[in-house]
N, C-alpha and C positions, 0 to 999 in steps of 0.2 A: 311361528313360521310353518310348522308342520300342520297346524289346524287350517291355515289358509290354503296350503297345497291340497289337503284332504277335501276341503270345501270345493275347490276348483275341479278336482277330479270327479267328485260326485255330480257337479253341475254339467260339465262338458265332456265327460268320458265318451259318450256315444258319438258326439260330433267329432271328437279327435279320432276315434276309430274309423268313422266314415270318411274323414278327410284322407287318412292314410290309405284306405282302400281305393278311393278315387284316384289318388296320385299314382298308386302302383298299377292300376289298370291303364292309365294314360301312358305310363312308361312302357308297358308291355306292348300296347298298340303302336306307339311310335317306333319301337325297336323292330316290330314286324314290318311296318312300312319301310323302314330304313333298309332292312335286308332285302325286301322285294325290289326296291328301286335301285339298289347298287349291285345286285347280282348279275345284271346283264353286262355292265361295263367290265367287271372283273373277269367274266367268263371269256371274253375275247382275249384279254391279256394272258390268261392262263393257257388258253389254247395255242397261242403263239410260242409259249415257252416249252411246251411239251414236244419232244422229239421222238419220232418213231424209231424203235430199235429193231435190229434184225434178229429174227429167231434163229437159234442154233438148230441146225437140222438134226444132229445126233450128238448125244453126249459122248465124250471121249471114253474109250474103254481102258481100264487099268489092267496091265498085265502083271501077274504075280508069278514068282518062280516056284518050282516044286519044293524047294527047301523051306521057303516061307510058309507055304500051305501045310507042310508036314508039321511045323511047329505050332500052327494055329489049331486049337481043339474045336471040334464040332463042324468042321468043313470036310466034306467027302466029295471031291470033284475028280473027274477023269480029265487029266490035262493032255492036250495034244501038243506035239512039238512042231 
């Protein structure tokens, strides 16, 4: 059994490798065409789902008390009342 398999691999190894190479190239080309052809249809559907959001004009400021800032090390701020 092993001798028959070894004999077949010696005879048809290059043809087997060539067939796998051709099949892989065909799969890649078909997938590229599939992506190119279907991208236009999905672009319109995605554009309808996207909603524009309002930008926040300013971030809310956080007010800290003097006692809190005294306990925090490394902050030296002049607080106004």
